N, C-alpha and C positions, 0 to 999 in steps of 0.2 A: 504493500500500500504506500501511496505517496501522501505525506501530510498536507501538502498544498492542495490536494484533490478535494479535501473537505471544505476548503474555501471556494475552490473553482466550481464545484458542483452547485453551489448556492447561486452562482452568477451574481456576485455582490453588487456590481455596477448597476444592474437592473433593479435589484432590491433597494439599493440606496435611493435610486430615482423614484421608485414606488413609494418609499417612506417619505420622501420630500413632497410628493404629490399629496400624500395623506395630510402632512402638515399644512401644505398650502390650501388644501380643502378646508381645514379647520380655520385658517386665517381668513379665507374668502368668506366663509359662513359667518364668522365672528365679527368681521369688518374691524378688526383690531388685533391685539396680541393677547391670547389667553396665557395661563400659567405655563412656565417652562416645563414643569413636571408633566403636565397633561400633554404637551406637545411631544415630549420625549417618549411617553407611553404610546401615543398614536404612531409615532415613527417606528418604534420597535415592534408593535403588533403587526403593522403592515409589512415591515421588513421580514419578520419570521414567517408570516403567511406566504409571502412571495418566495422566500428561500426554500421553505418546505415544499411549496408547489413545484419549484424548479427541480428539486431533488427527487420528489416522487414521480415527476414526469420522466426524468432520466431512468428511473427504476423500471417503469412500464414500457419505455420507448427504446430500450437498449438495442433491440434487433434493427429497428429503423435507423438508429444513430450509427450503427455499424456501417451503414451505406452513406447516409447524409452527413453525419458528423462523427467520423471515426476517432477524432482527437479528443472527444469528451472523456471524462474520467472513467466511466464504466466500460465503454467499448475498448478503450486502450489498456484496460487492466489496472488502472491506478487506484481504484476502489472497488471491492467486491460488491456485487449487486445486492446481496442480503444486508450488508453493512449500510448501504445507501438507504434501504428501507427503514432500518432502525434509526438512522440519522434523521430522516425526514420526520418520523413520528416524534422524536425528541424536540425538533424545531416547532412542530405543531403544538406540543405540550407547553413549551416555553411561551409561545405567543398567546395561548389561551389563558395561562396564568397571569400574564401581564395585562390582558384585556379585562380581567376580573377587577383590576384596580382602577379602571376608568369609570364607566357607568354600566348599569345592567343592560341598557340598550346596546352599548358598544360591545359588551361581552357576547350577547346573543347574535349580534351582527357578525362578529368575528367567527363564531361557531359556524354560522351558515356559509360565510365566505370560504372558510377553511375546508368545509365539507365539499363545496363546489370545486375547489382546486383538486381535491383527491378524486372526486367523481369524474372530473374532466380527464385527468391523466389515465384513470382506470377504464372508463367506458365511453366517454363522450368524444374524445379527440378524433377517432377514426370516422365518426358519423358526419356525413356531408352537411355543412353549414351549421349544424347544431354545435359542433366543437368551436367553430368560429364565434358563434354567439356567446358561448360560455366564457371564452377568454375575454371578449369585448365587454361582457357584463362585469367580470372581475375587475377589469381596468376602469370601467365607468364608476363602479361603486367605491373605488379607492378614495377619491375626494369626498364622497358621501360619508365614508367611515370617519374621516377627519371631522366632518360637520357633526355627525352623531356624537363623536367624542366630546364636543364642546356644547352639545345640546341645542344646536341650531342647524338650519339648512341653507337659507339665503341663496346667494349666487352659486353656491356649490352644486345646486341642482342643474343649472345650465351647463356648468363645467362637465358634469357627469354625462349629460346628453351628448355633448360634443365629443367627449372621450370615448363614449360607446360607439358612436357612428364611425369615427376615424379609425378605431381599432378593429371594427368589422372589416373595413377596407384593407387595413394592414394585414390582418390574419389571412384574408383570401389571397393577397399578394404573396405572402410567405408560402402558402400552399402551392401557388404557381411556381415559386422558386424551388420548392422541394418535390416537384411532381415526379421526377425520375425515381428517387428513392421510395417515395410513397407508393408508386405504382408497383414496384418490385415486391413490396411488402403487402400488397393487396388492400391498401387503404382506399377509402371511398370519399376522397375530397372533391370539392366542386370542380377544379380543373380536370380531374380524372373522369368525372361523370359527365360534365357538360362540355369539356374542352377548355383549353387555356384562353381562347378568345372570348367565349361567353363568360367565363369566370372573371376575366379582366373587365368586362362591361359591368358586371355586378359590383366588383370592387370599386370601380370608378364612380358608379351611382352613389355608393355610400360616401365616397369622398366628396362628391358634389353636395350631398345632403348635409355633410358636416359644415361646409361653407355657408349654406343657407341657415343652419341652426346657430351659427356663430353670431348672427345678427339679433337673436332673441334677447340677449342681455341689454342691447342698446335700447330696446323698447321699455325696459324697466329702469332706465336711467343710470347705467353703469358709468363710472368716471372716465375721464380722458386718458387715464393710465392704460386703458384697454386698447389704445391705438395700435400697439404692435401686432394686434390680431390681423391687421391688414397683411403683414408679412406672412403670417401663418396661413391665411387664406390663399395667398399667392403660391406658397409651397405646396399646399394640398391640391390646388387646381392643376399645377404643373405635373405633379406626380400622377394624378388621376388621368390627365390627358395623355401622358406618356404611356401608361399601361393600356389605355383605351386604344391607342394607335399600335402599340407593340407590346404584347404580354411579356416578352423576353426582358423587358426593362423593369419587371416586378421587383427584383432584388434591390436595385438602386432606389426605386420608388418607395418601398416599404421602410427603408432606412431614412429617407427624407421625411416620411410621415412620423417616424419616431422623434426626430428632431423638432418637427412642427408641434408635436404634442407638448414637448417641454416648454417651448416658447409660449404656447397657448396658456399653459398653467401660470406662467409669470404674468402674462397679459391679464388674466382673470384676477390675480392677486393685486396688481397695480390698479386695475379698474375698481376693485372693491375698496381699496384704501383711499382712492380719490373720488369715490361716490359722494355727490353733494358738495364737492369742492368747487 
């Protein structure tokens, strides 16, 4: 076993980003700065939910990863598969214990979200579109979890809608990117069932829907700090049009959407802090 594999299998960069989104969801909903202890708990609950989900996903996905991502810890032999299972369960347990110290609503919310990450990796991922919706839902509820943690929803609801839509688009694009390995393993993803062209059209439609949804906060008077959302919309439009024209550009497009999501979260935060200014 490689000691670094225990960090690598978490994919900490993704989990740190998810934790930050949880914190920003709390800040957007609170329209201010709640207690640092509460923010730390929100970050850690989201972090461990994400890292446990990544770990359990690698546990169930090791055969596909042998083709699509052979350098990941399990397929390259850096961590035994059964050890990865126990490691994921420990991470789930830590996150649930931490969630208990927030609010009962946050505790129950975390239980449901954690269960969905496990169910996704175990059963939902190979299902056409259902797996995409599950991942997008988990991404969308991340800012909502931060909002629940501080006892408000506010603008975090609009952030969740945009996050959900853009991540449906991104997940379909990732399926287009992984179509070769998925086909060899018998997976039934949208690009395998419908073809890459039609899957690209659906992905692009969700991208366009995200841009439309991004105007909803303007109607409720979000602040001028929301202005960087113009850049986000431009990035999403370009990525969606690229995939619409050529599905082979899905890899680059989905990475662009990931960056756009991060900028969008910052835009929502700045917009919430400048509301009424």
